[in-house]
C-alpha positions as CSV (number, residue, x, y, z in Angstrom):
1,X,0.1,0.2,-0.2
2,X,2.7,2.2,1.1
3,X,4.6,1.7,-2.3
4,X,1.3,2.3,-4.3
5,X,0.9,5.6,-2.6
6,X,4.6,6.4,-3.5
7,X,4.2,5.5,-7.1
8,X,1.2,7.9,-7.2
9,X,3.0,10.6,-5.7
10,X,5.9,10.3,-8.0
11,X,4.0,10.3,-11.0
12,X,1.9,13.3,-9.8
13,X,5.0,14.9,-9.0
14,X,6.4,14.5,-12.3
15,X,3.0,16.1,-13.9
16,X,3.6,19.1,-11.6
17,X,7.0,19.6,-12.6
18,X,6.4,19.6,-16.1
19,X,3.3,22.2,-15.5
20,X,5.3,24.5,-13.6
21,X,7.9,24.4,-15.9
22,X,5.6,25.6,-18.7
23,X,3.4,28.3,-16.2
24,X,6.2,29.7,-14.7
25,X,8.7,29.9,-17.9
26,X,6.2,31.5,-20.3
27,X,5.2,34.9,-21.0
28,X,2.2,36.3,-19.4
29,X,0.4,36.9,-22.6
30,X,1.2,33.3,-24.0
31,X,0.0,31.9,-20.7
32,X,-3.6,33.4,-21.1
33,X,-3.5,32.4,-24.7
34,X,-2.4,28.8,-23.6
35,X,-5.5,28.3,-21.3
36,X,-7.8,30.3,-23.8
37,X,-7.0,28.1,-26.5
38,X,-7.3,24.7,-24.6
39,X,-10.8,23.4,-23.9
40,X,-9.1,21.0,-21.2
41,X,-5.7,20.0,-20.2
42,X,-4.3,17.1,-21.9
43,X,-0.8,16.5,-20.9
44,X,0.0,14.0,-23.7
45,X,-0.6,16.8,-26.3
46,X,2.0,19.1,-24.5
47,X,5.5,18.6,-26.5
48,X,8.7,18.3,-24.3
49,X,11.9,20.3,-25.0
50,X,15.2,18.5,-25.2
51,X,15.8,19.8,-21.6
52,X,12.5,18.4,-20.2
53,X,13.2,15.0,-21.8
54,X,16.6,14.8,-20.2
55,X,14.9,15.8,-16.7
56,X,12.3,13.1,-17.3
57,X,15.2,10.5,-18.2
58,X,16.9,11.6,-14.9
59,X,13.8,10.8,-12.6
60,X,13.4,7.5,-14.7
61,X,16.8,6.5,-14.0
62,X,16.0,6.0,-10.2
63,X,13.9,3.5,-8.5
64,X,11.3,4.1,-6.0
65,X,13.2,1.6,-3.7
66,X,16.1,4.1,-3.9
67,X,16.3,5.4,-0.2
68,X,18.6,8.7,-1.5
69,X,16.2,9.4,-4.3
70,X,13.1,9.3,-2.0
71,X,14.8,11.2,0.6
72,X,15.4,14.2,-1.9
73,X,11.9,14.1,-3.0
74,X,10.4,13.9,0.5
75,X,12.7,17.1,1.3
76,X,11.1,19.2,-1.4
77,X,7.7,17.9,-1.8
78,X,5.7,20.8,-0.3
79,X,7.3,23.4,-2.4
80,X,8.0,21.5,-5.6
81,X,5.4,23.9,-7.4
82,X,6.2,27.1,-5.4
83,X,8.7,28.2,-7.8
84,X,11.4,27.2,-10.4
85,X,14.6,27.5,-8.4
86,X,13.0,24.8,-6.1
87,X,12.8,22.4,-9.1
88,X,16.1,23.2,-10.2
89,X,17.6,22.5,-7.1
90,X,15.9,19.0,-7.1
91,X,17.0,18.5,-10.5
92,X,20.6,19.4,-9.3
93,X,20.5,16.9,-6.5
94,X,19.5,14.2,-8.4
95,X,22.2,14.8,-11.1
96,X,24.7,15.2,-8.3
97,X,23.4,11.8,-6.8
98,X,23.7,10.3,-10.1
99,X,27.3,11.6,-11.0
100,X,28.5,10.5,-7.6
101,X,27.5,7.0,-8.1
102,X,29.0,6.8,-11.6
103,X,32.2,7.9,-10.1
104,X,31.9,5.2,-7.1
105,X,30.9,2.7,-9.9
106,X,34.2,3.5,-11.8
107,X,36.5,3.2,-9.0
108,X,36.6,-0.4,-8.8
109,X,36.9,-0.8,-12.5
110,X,39.7,1.8,-12.4
111,X,41.3,-0.3,-9.4
112,X,41.1,-3.3,-11.3
113,X,42.5,-2.2,-14.2
114,X,45.4,-0.6,-12.2
115,X,45.8,-4.1,-10.5
116,X,45.7,-6.0,-13.8
117,X,48.2,-3.7,-15.5
118,X,50.7,-4.2,-12.7
119,X,50.3,-7.8,-12.8
120,X,50.6,-7.9,-16.6
121,X,53.7,-5.7,-16.0
122,X,55.2,-8.2,-13.6
123,X,54.6,-10.8,-15.7
124,X,56.2,-9.2,-18.8
125,X,59.2,-8.4,-16.7
126,X,59.2,-12.1,-15.3
127,X,59.3,-13.4,-18.8
128,X,62.1,-11.1,-19.8
129,X,64.2,-11.9,-17.1
130,X,63.5,-15.6,-17.7
131,X,64.6,-15.3,-21.2
132,X,67.5,-13.7,-20.2
133,X,68.3,-16.2,-17.3
134,X,68.1,-19.0,-20.0
135,X,70.2,-17.3,-22.6
136,X,72.8,-16.5,-19.8
137,X,72.6,-20.0,-18.5
138,X,72.9,-21.6,-22.1
139,X,75.7,-19.2,-22.8
140,X,77.1,-19.7,-19.4
141,X,77.4,-23.7,-19.9
142,X,80.5,-24.7,-21.6
143,X,80.0,-28.6,-21.6
144,X,77.9,-29.3,-25.2
145,X,74.9,-31.2,-24.7
146,X,75.0,-33.7,-27.6
147,X,72.2,-35.8,-29.0
148,X,71.7,-38.6,-31.4
149,X,71.1,-36.4,-34.2
150,X,74.1,-33.8,-33.4
151,X,76.7,-36.4,-32.3
152,X,78.3,-37.5,-35.2
153,X,78.2,-33.8,-36.7
154,X,80.0,-32.6,-33.7
155,X,82.7,-35.1,-34.2
156,X,83.4,-34.1,-37.7
157,X,83.6,-30.5,-36.7
158,X,86.0,-31.0,-33.7
159,X,89.2,-32.8,-34.2
160,X,89.6,-33.4,-30.4
161,X,86.3,-34.4,-28.4
162,X,86.0,-35.4,-24.7
163,X,82.5,-36.8,-24.1
164,X,80.5,-37.6,-20.8
165,X,78.0,-40.4,-20.9
166,X,75.9,-40.0,-17.8
167,X,72.4,-40.4,-16.4
168,X,70.9,-37.4,-14.3
169,X,70.3,-39.6,-11.3
170,X,74.0,-40.7,-10.7
171,X,75.4,-39.3,-7.8
172,X,79.0,-39.6,-9.2
173,X,77.9,-37.7,-12.4
174,X,76.6,-34.9,-10.2
175,X,79.9,-34.8,-8.5
176,X,81.7,-34.6,-11.6
177,X,79.4,-32.1,-13.2
178,X,81.0,-28.9,-11.8
179,X,84.4,-30.2,-12.6
180,X,83.8,-31.0,-16.1
181,X,82.4,-27.3,-16.6
182,X,85.2,-25.9,-15.1
183,X,87.5,-27.8,-17.5
184,X,85.3,-27.0,-20.4
185,X,85.8,-23.5,-19.7
186,X,89.6,-23.6,-19.2
187,X,89.8,-25.2,-22.7
188,X,87.2,-22.8,-24.4
189,X,90.1,-21.4,-26.2
190,X,91.8,-24.4,-27.3
191,X,91.4,-24.8,-31.1
192,X,89.6,-28.1,-32.1
193,X,88.5,-29.0,-28.8
194,X,85.2,-30.1,-27.9
195,X,83.9,-30.7,-24.2
196,X,80.5,-32.4,-24.3
197,X,78.0,-34.7,-22.4
198,X,75.4,-37.3,-23.6
199,X,72.3,-38.0,-21.2
200,X,71.9,-41.9,-21.7
201,X,68.6,-42.1,-20.1
202,X,67.4,-40.1,-23.1
203,X,70.0,-41.1,-25.8
204,X,69.8,-44.8,-25.4
205,X,71.0,-45.3,-28.7
206,X,74.4,-43.6,-28.3
207,X,74.6,-45.5,-24.9
208,X,74.4,-48.9,-26.7
209,X,76.5,-47.7,-29.7
210,X,79.6,-47.0,-27.4
211,X,79.0,-49.9,-25.0
212,X,78.2,-47.6,-22.0
213,X,77.7,-49.9,-19.1
214,X,78.0,-47.5,-16.2
215,X,78.2,-44.0,-15.3
216,X,79.9,-41.7,-15.8
217,X,81.7,-43.3,-18.9
218,X,84.0,-40.7,-20.5
219,X,85.4,-41.1,-23.9
220,X,88.2,-39.2,-26.3
221,X,87.6,-38.8,-29.8
222,X,90.5,-37.8,-32.2
223,X,89.6,-36.9,-35.8
224,X,86.0,-38.6,-35.6
225,X,87.3,-41.8,-34.3
226,X,87.1,-43.4,-30.9
227,X,90.6,-43.3,-29.1
228,X,90.1,-44.5,-25.4
229,X,88.2,-44.4,-22.4
230,X,89.2,-41.8,-19.7
231,X,89.9,-43.5,-16.3
232,X,92.0,-41.2,-14.6
233,X,91.4,-38.5,-11.9
234,X,88.0,-36.5,-11.8
235,X,89.2,-33.1,-10.9
236,X,89.1,-29.9,-13.6
237,X,93.0,-30.0,-13.5
238,X,93.5,-33.7,-14.0
239,X,90.8,-33.5,-16.8
240,X,92.2,-30.4,-18.7
241,X,95.8,-32.2,-18.5
242,X,94.4,-35.4,-20.3
243,X,92.5,-33.4,-22.9
244,X,95.3,-31.0,-23.5
245,X,97.9,-34.2,-24.0
246,X,95.8,-35.9,-26.4
247,X,94.7,-32.7,-28.4
248,X,97.8,-32.6,-30.5
249,X,98.8,-33.4,-34.3
250,X,99.0,-37.1,-34.9
251,X,101.8,-36.6,-37.7
252,X,104.1,-34.1,-38.5
253,X,104.4,-32.9,-42.3
254,X,108.1,-32.8,-43.2
255,X,108.7,-30.6,-46.3
256,X,112.7,-30.2,-46.6
257,X,115.5,-32.5,-46.1
258,X,116.5,-30.4,-43.1
259,X,113.2,-31.2,-41.4
260,X,113.4,-35.0,-42.3
261,X,117.0,-34.8,-40.8
262,X,115.8,-32.9,-37.7
263,X,112.9,-35.3,-37.2
264,X,114.8,-38.5,-37.1
265,X,117.4,-36.9,-34.7
266,X,114.9,-35.9,-32.4
267,X,112.9,-39.3,-32.7
268,X,115.4,-42.0,-33.4
269,X,112.3,-44.4,-33.0
270,X,109.7,-43.3,-35.5
271,X,107.6,-43.8,-38.7
272,X,107.8,-42.2,-41.8
273,X,105.7,-42.5,-44.7
274,X,106.6,-41.6,-48.1
275,X,103.4,-40.9,-50.0
276,X,101.5,-38.5,-52.2
277,X,98.7,-36.6,-50.6
278,X,95.5,-38.3,-49.8
279,X,97.0,-41.5,-50.9
280,X,95.8,-45.0,-49.2
281,X,99.4,-45.4,-47.6
282,X,99.3,-41.6,-46.1
283,X,95.7,-42.0,-44.8
284,X,96.6,-45.4,-43.4
285,X,99.4,-43.9,-41.3
286,X,97.0,-41.3,-40.1
287,X,94.7,-43.7,-39.2
288,X,97.2,-45.8,-37.3
289,X,98.7,-42.6,-35.5
290,X,95.2,-42.0,-34.1
291,X,94.9,-45.2,-32.2
292,X,95.8,-45.1,-28.4
293,X,98.0,-48.1,-28.4
294,X,100.6,-46.2,-30.1
295,X,100.3,-43.2,-27.9
296,X,103.7,-41.2,-27.9
297,X,105.0,-42.8,-31.2
298,X,106.3,-40.4,-33.5
299,X,104.8,-40.3,-37.0
300,X,106.0,-38.4,-39.9
301,X,104.9,-37.7,-43.5
302,X,106.7,-36.5,-46.9
303,X,104.1,-35.7,-49.5
304,X,106.3,-33.8,-51.8
305,X,106.9,-36.0,-55.0
306,X,110.2,-34.2,-55.5
307,X,111.3,-34.5,-52.1
308,X,110.7,-38.5,-51.9
309,X,112.8,-38.7,-55.2
310,X,115.4,-36.4,-53.6
311,X,115.6,-38.5,-50.5
312,X,116.2,-41.8,-52.5
313,X,112.9,-43.3,-51.4
314,X,109.8,-44.9,-53.3
315,X,106.3,-43.4,-53.3
316,X,103.8,-45.7,-50.9
317,X,106.6,-46.7,-48.6
318,X,106.5,-46.9,-44.8
319,X,109.6,-47.2,-42.9
320,X,109.9,-48.0,-39.3
321,X,113.1,-46.5,-37.9
322,X,114.4,-48.0,-34.7
323,X,117.2,-46.7,-32.2
324,X,117.8,-50.2,-31.2
325,X,118.4,-51.2,-34.7
326,X,119.3,-48.0,-36.6
327,X,120.9,-50.0,-39.7
328,X,117.7,-52.3,-39.9
329,X,114.6,-50.1,-40.5
330,X,111.4,-52.2,-41.0
331,X,110.2,-51.3,-44.5
332,X,106.7,-51.7,-45.8
333,X,105.7,-51.4,-49.7
334,X,102.1,-50.4,-50.6
335,X,101.1,-50.9,-46.8
336,X,97.3,-51.0,-45.6
337,X,96.2,-50.0,-42.1
338,X,96.3,-53.3,-40.5
339,X,100.2,-53.8,-42.0
340,X,101.0,-50.3,-40.8
341,X,99.6,-50.9,-37.0
342,X,101.2,-54.1,-36.8
343,X,104.6,-53.1,-38.2
344,X,104.6,-50.2,-35.2
345,X,103.7,-52.9,-32.4
346,X,106.2,-55.2,-33.7
347,X,109.0,-53.4,-34.8
348,X,108.5,-50.1,-33.5
349,X,109.5,-50.9,-29.8
350,X,112.3,-52.7,-28.5
351,X,112.2,-56.4,-29.0
352,X,111.7,-57.3,-25.4
353,X,109.8,-54.8,-23.2
354,X,109.1,-54.1,-19.7
355,X,105.9,-56.0,-18.7
356,X,103.9,-53.3,-16.7
357,X,104.7,-50.6,-19.0
358,X,103.9,-52.3,-22.5
359,X,101.2,-54.7,-21.4
360,X,98.3,-52.7,-22.9
361,X,100.3,-52.2,-26.5
362,X,101.5,-55.8,-26.7
363,X,98.0,-57.1,-25.8
364,X,96.6,-55.2,-28.8
365,X,98.7,-57.1,-31.2
366,X,96.3,-60.4,-30.2
367,X,99.6,-62.4,-30.5
368,X,100.8,-64.9,-27.5
369,X,102.9,-63.0,-25.1
370,X,106.1,-64.6,-23.9
371,X,106.8,-63.4,-20.2
372,X,110.4,-63.9,-18.8
373,X,110.1,-63.6,-14.8
374,X,113.5,-62.8,-13.5
375,X,115.3,-61.1,-10.7
376,X,116.9,-58.2,-11.9
377,X,119.2,-58.1,-9.2
378,X,120.1,-61.9,-9.7
379,X,123.3,-63.4,-10.8
380,X,123.7,-64.2,-14.6
381,X,120.3,-62.0,-15.5
382,X,121.9,-60.1,-18.3
383,X,122.9,-63.5,-19.8
384,X,119.5,-64.4,-19.9
385,X,117.8,-61.3,-21.1
386,X,120.6,-61.3,-24.1
387,X,119.5,-64.7,-25.4
388,X,116.0,-64.1,-24.6
389,X,116.4,-60.9,-26.9
390,X,117.8,-63.1,-29.6
391,X,114.9,-65.7,-29.4
392,X,112.5,-62.5,-29.5
393,X,114.1,-60.7,-32.4
394,X,113.8,-64.2,-34.6
395,X,110.2,-64.6,-33.4
396,X,108.7,-61.1,-33.0
397,X,106.5,-61.7,-36.1
398,X,104.3,-64.2,-34.4
399,X,105.0,-63.3,-30.7
400,X,105.4,-60.5,-28.3
401,X,108.0,-60.6,-25.4
402,X,108.3,-58.8,-22.0
403,X,110.0,-59.5,-18.8
404,X,108.8,-58.7,-15.2
405,X,110.4,-58.4,-12.1
406,X,109.9,-59.6,-8.4
407,X,106.7,-57.4,-7.9
408,X,105.0,-59.8,-10.3
409,X,106.5,-63.2,-9.1
410,X,103.4,-63.8,-6.9
411,X,101.2,-64.1,-10.0
412,X,103.2,-67.1,-11.2
413,X,100.9,-69.9,-9.4
414,X,97.8,-68.3,-11.2
415,X,99.6,-69.0,-14.3
416,X,100.4,-72.6,-13.8
417,X,103.9,-72.3,-12.6
418,X,105.1,-73.2,-9.2
419,X,106.5,-69.7,-8.2
420,X,109.5,-71.4,-6.6
421,X,111.9,-71.3,-9.5
422,X,113.3,-68.0,-10.8
423,X,113.9,-67.3,-13.8
424,X,111.0,-68.9,-15.2
425,X,108.9,-68.4,-18.5
426,X,105.1,-68.5,-19.0
427,X,103.4,-67.8,-22.0
428,X,99.9,-66.2,-22.2
429,X,97.3,-65.8,-25.0
430,X,96.3,-62.3,-25.6
431,X,92.9,-63.1,-26.6
432,X,91.9,-65.8,-24.3
433,X,94.2,-65.3,-21.2
434,X,95.1,-69.0,-21.3
435,X,98.4,-69.8,-20.4
436,X,101.4,-72.1,-21.1
437,X,104.1,-72.5,-18.3
438,X,107.5,-73.5,-19.1
439,X,108.5,-77.1,-17.9
440,X,110.5,-76.4,-14.9
441,X,112.0,-79.7,-14.6
442,X,113.9,-78.7,-17.8
443,X,116.8,-76.1,-18.0
444,X,115.8,-72.7,-18.7
445,X,117.8,-72.1,-22.1
446,X,117.3,-70.8,-25.8
447,X,116.5,-74.5,-27.0
448,X,114.0,-75.4,-24.6
449,X,112.3,-71.9,-25.1
450,X,112.3,-72.2,-28.8
451,X,110.5,-75.8,-28.3
452,X,108.0,-73.9,-26.3
453,X,107.1,-71.5,-28.7
454,X,106.9,-74.0,-31.4
455,X,104.2,-76.2,-29.5
456,X,102.3,-73.2,-28.9
457,X,102.5,-72.1,-32.4
458,X,101.4,-75.4,-33.9
459,X,98.8,-76.1,-31.2
460,X,100.6,-79.1,-30.0
461,X,101.1,-77.9,-26.6
462,X,98.0,-78.2,-24.3
463,X,97.4,-74.8,-22.1
464,X,96.9,-74.7,-18.6
465,X,93.7,-73.5,-16.9
466,X,93.3,-72.2,-13.5
467,X,90.7,-74.1,-12.3
468,X,88.6,-74.9,-8.9
469,X,87.4,-78.3,-8.1
470,X,84.1,-79.4,-9.9
471,X,81.2,-79.0,-7.3
472,X,80.3,-82.8,-6.0
473,X,76.5,-81.9,-6.5
474,X,75.8,-79.9,-9.7
475,X,72.2,-80.5,-10.1
476,X,70.9,-77.0,-9.5
477,X,68.8,-75.2,-12.3
478,X,72.1,-73.1,-12.8
479,X,74.9,-75.4,-14.0
480,X,78.4,-74.6,-12.0
481,X,81.2,-74.5,-14.4
482,X,85.0,-74.4,-13.5
483,X,88.2,-74.1,-15.8
484,X,88.6,-78.2,-16.2
485,X,85.1,-78.5,-17.3
486,X,84.4,-75.2,-19.3
487,X,85.1,-77.4,-22.7
488,X,83.0,-80.2,-21.5
489,X,79.9,-78.2,-20.2
490,X,80.1,-75.2,-22.5
491,X,81.9,-76.1,-25.7
492,X,81.7,-79.5,-26.6
493,X,78.1,-80.1,-26.8
494,X,75.1,-79.3,-29.1
495,X,73.3,-77.3,-26.5
496,X,72.8,-73.2,-26.3
497,X,74.6,-72.3,-23.3
498,X,74.0,-69.0,-21.4
499,X,76.8,-68.5,-18.9
500,X,77.6,-65.6,-16.4
501,X,81.1,-64.9,-15.7
502,X,81.2,-63.6,-12.1
503,X,83.3,-62.9,-9.0
504,X,82.2,-63.4,-5.6
505,X,83.0,-60.3,-4.4
506,X,81.6,-58.2,-7.2
507,X,78.4,-56.2,-5.8
508,X,76.6,-56.1,-9.2
509,X,77.1,-59.8,-9.3
510,X,75.5,-60.5,-5.7
511,X,72.5,-58.2,-6.8
512,X,71.9,-60.3,-10.0
513,X,72.1,-63.7,-8.1
514,X,68.3,-64.1,-7.5
515,X,67.7,-62.9,-11.1
516,X,70.0,-65.5,-12.6
517,X,68.5,-68.3,-10.5
518,X,65.1,-67.4,-11.8
519,X,66.5,-67.4,-15.4
520,X,67.8,-71.1,-14.6
521,X,64.5,-72.2,-13.2
522,X,62.6,-70.5,-16.3
523,X,64.7,-72.7,-18.9
524,X,65.2,-75.8,-16.6
525,X,62.7,-77.6,-18.6
526,X,64.0,-77.2,-21.8
527,X,66.6,-80.1,-22.7
528,X,68.5,-78.0,-25.3
529,X,69.2,-74.7,-23.3
530,X,71.8,-74.4,-20.5
531,X,72.0,-71.9,-17.8
532,X,75.4,-71.6,-16.2
533,X,77.6,-69.9,-14.1
534,X,81.6,-69.6,-13.6
535,X,83.7,-67.9,-11.1
536,X,85.9,-66.2,-13.6
537,X,88.3,-64.8,-10.9
538,X,89.4,-68.4,-9.9
539,X,89.0,-70.3,-12.9
540,X,90.2,-69.7,-16.8
541,X,88.4,-70.6,-19.8
542,X,89.7,-71.2,-23.5
543,X,87.0,-69.1,-25.1
544,X,86.7,-65.7,-24.1
545,X,88.3,-62.7,-22.5
546,X,86.5,-61.5,-19.4
547,X,87.1,-57.8,-18.9
548,X,84.7,-57.2,-16.1
549,X,82.1,-58.4,-13.7
550,X,79.3,-59.5,-14.4
551,X,79.8,-60.6,-18.0
552,X,77.4,-62.6,-19.9
553,X,77.8,-65.0,-23.4
554,X,75.6,-67.1,-25.0
555,X,77.4,-69.8,-26.7
556,X,74.7,-71.0,-29.6
557,X,74.5,-74.6,-30.5
558,X,76.5,-75.4,-33.9
559,X,78.2,-72.2,-33.4
560,X,80.2,-72.0,-30.1
561,X,83.3,-70.4,-31.8
562,X,81.4,-67.3,-32.4
563,X,79.8,-66.7,-28.8
564,X,77.1,-63.7,-28.3
565,X,77.9,-61.3,-25.5
566,X,75.0,-59.8,-23.6
567,X,75.2,-55.9,-23.7
568,X,72.0,-54.6,-22.3
569,X,72.1,-51.5,-20.0
570,X,69.8,-53.4,-17.6
571,X,69.9,-57.1,-16.2
572,X,66.2,-58.0,-15.8
573,X,64.9,-61.3,-15.9
574,X,62.7,-60.5,-19.0
575,X,65.8,-58.9,-20.7
576,X,67.9,-62.3,-20.3
577,X,64.9,-64.4,-21.4
578,X,64.5,-62.2,-24.4
579,X,68.2,-62.3,-25.2
580,X,68.0,-66.2,-25.1
581,X,65.0,-66.3,-27.5
582,X,66.4,-63.9,-30.1
583,X,69.8,-65.6,-30.4
584,X,69.4,-69.4,-29.3
585,X,69.7,-71.9,-32.0
586,X,67.3,-74.2,-30.6
587,X,64.2,-73.9,-28.6
588,X,62.1,-77.0,-27.4
589,X,58.5,-77.2,-28.8
590,X,56.0,-75.0,-26.5
591,X,59.0,-73.0,-24.9
592,X,58.7,-70.0,-26.9
593,X,55.1,-69.4,-25.9
594,X,55.8,-70.3,-22.3
595,X,58.8,-67.9,-22.3
596,X,56.5,-65.1,-23.8
597,X,53.8,-65.5,-21.3
598,X,56.1,-65.6,-18.3
599,X,58.0,-62.7,-19.8
600,X,55.0,-60.6,-19.8
601,X,54.0,-61.3,-16.0
602,X,57.6,-61.2,-14.2
603,X,60.1,-58.5,-14.0
604,X,62.8,-58.7,-11.5
605,X,64.8,-55.5,-11.3
606,X,68.3,-55.5,-9.8
607,X,69.6,-52.3,-10.5
C-alpha cells in the first residue's frame, strides 16, 4: 500500500514539474493564450523540450526503492510547485546523486585495471628475466649437450672431443658436473677441442653404440674416431691435463731434407711414410697414429713427390726406424692400415719390453705373449736377457716378449707355474688369457724356450687352466662350471649355453644372483638350453676374455666359436629371457610361448 502511494506521488510530482515549467517559464500573454485555446488540459498533447526530456530521463533512472532518491523528493515535496528555483535544486541534487554513483562505480573498474596492469607488467618483466636467465645459462654452460642427431656432426667438426656419457640421477655424475664444466671453460680457447656430454637416459641409442655400462663413462675421440676411455682423476686439473695431452697433431708434415733429418734426430724410433697427398698409404698412417696403443710414437709424413725422389725413397713406402737397430729399418711397400699398425707394434719398440709398461700395447697385437720372470738383481740375469732378446728378434712376427721383476712373481701360481723357481717363463694368450707355463723340470735355455714357442704355434702344447674343483652336486637349475669342465659343459655339446662370468666379491654379481637363478628355473625344463655360471676370478676359460663382472655370453649350439655377448644396459629377468629367445639356435617345442607368457607377467629389477 505504501509503495502504491509513493508511485502515485511520484507520477503526480512529474506532472506537476512539467506544468510548473510551462506556467512559470512562459510570458504572461502566452499563458493566457494557452488556457484560452485549451478546452481541457491534455498532458499527452504537450510537447517536451530537449531539456525536459533529459529531466524526465533523469527521474526514470532512479527507482522508488532508492532511499536517497526518495529522501530528496520528500524534503522538497511541499515546495515543488512554488517556484522554478526549487525544481532546479531537485534536478541538480538528482544529477549530483547520479554523478557520484557513476564515479563510485568507476573506482572498482579503475582499481581492477590498475591491478591488472601491474600484474601484466610483472608477468612481462618476469618473462623477460626468464629469457635472459635462460640465455645466460645457455651461454654460461661450456659443456655441450649432444643428441643422437648432433653427435656425429660434432665429431666431424671438432678434431678432439672429450665426451661424458651420464645419467641425471647418478651421484658420481652430479659430483663430476662442476669439475667438467670448469675444465670446459679452461679449454674454451683451445682450437678444435670439444667438451660435451650425453644423457644416456634419453639418448639410449648412443649408450648402446658406445657400449656404455656404467656412469659416468668418459671417452676421447680424435678426428672423428674413438680413441680411448678416460679412467684417471676427476678433478678439473686432471681432466684438462689429459685433454691437452691428447689434443695434438698426430703426424708431422716434413717438407724439406732438413726437416726430415731433424725429425729423425729428435725421434730415433719413429715412422715415416713416403706417399702422395690423400693416398691410401698416407691415410693409413694417419689412421694408425690415431690409435691409443701407439700413443707417444712419432709419425712423420713426406708427401712432396720431388722430395721423395730427392731422399732416394719410393712412393707408397712406410719405414719404421729404430734406435735399437739403426741400420735395419722395417720397410713396408704399398701398406694397409692393418700392416702399418702391426709394423709399429712389432718393430717400433724394443724386442723385449718391461711388462707393466708395455702390457696394453702388446695385448693389442693379439698374439701370444712370452713373459720372462727374472730377478733383475740376480746373478746371470743379463746373460738370460741377451739370449731371450735373440729369441724375441727371430720370433717377433708371431709373438710379443716381456720381462717382469720381483713384484710380479706372486702371480706365477695363477699362471700354472710353481713360483718357486726363478727365472722362468710363462706364455699367455692375448685373446683368451690361457697360459702355457715352461716345464720347470727342464733347464731354462734358448733351445727349450724355442721348443715351447713351437708347441704353442702349432697347437700341440695343451694350455694350463686355472681351475677350482668341480662341485660334487651340480644338479641345480644353474649349472656350475670351472676351468677344467668348461670345454665339456660349454663348448663340446649341442646345446645353447647362457653363462655368467662372475666374481664372488662383485656387488653387481651379488645383486643379480636371484635374477640369474630365476632365469635358470625358467629354462630348466628345456633340454636344449643350459643356464650356467663360472667364477671367472678363480677359473680360466679357453673361449673368451672377461674384462669385467658380471659378463654374460650365449654360446649358440652349432656355432660355439662365435659366442654372443649380452650388452643390455639393464639386467632384468625379461631382458635375459628375450636375449635367449632372440639368439638361441634351438628352442624346444612350446617353450617360446611359455617364455613369452612368463616374461609378460614377471620382472625382477636388479639395478
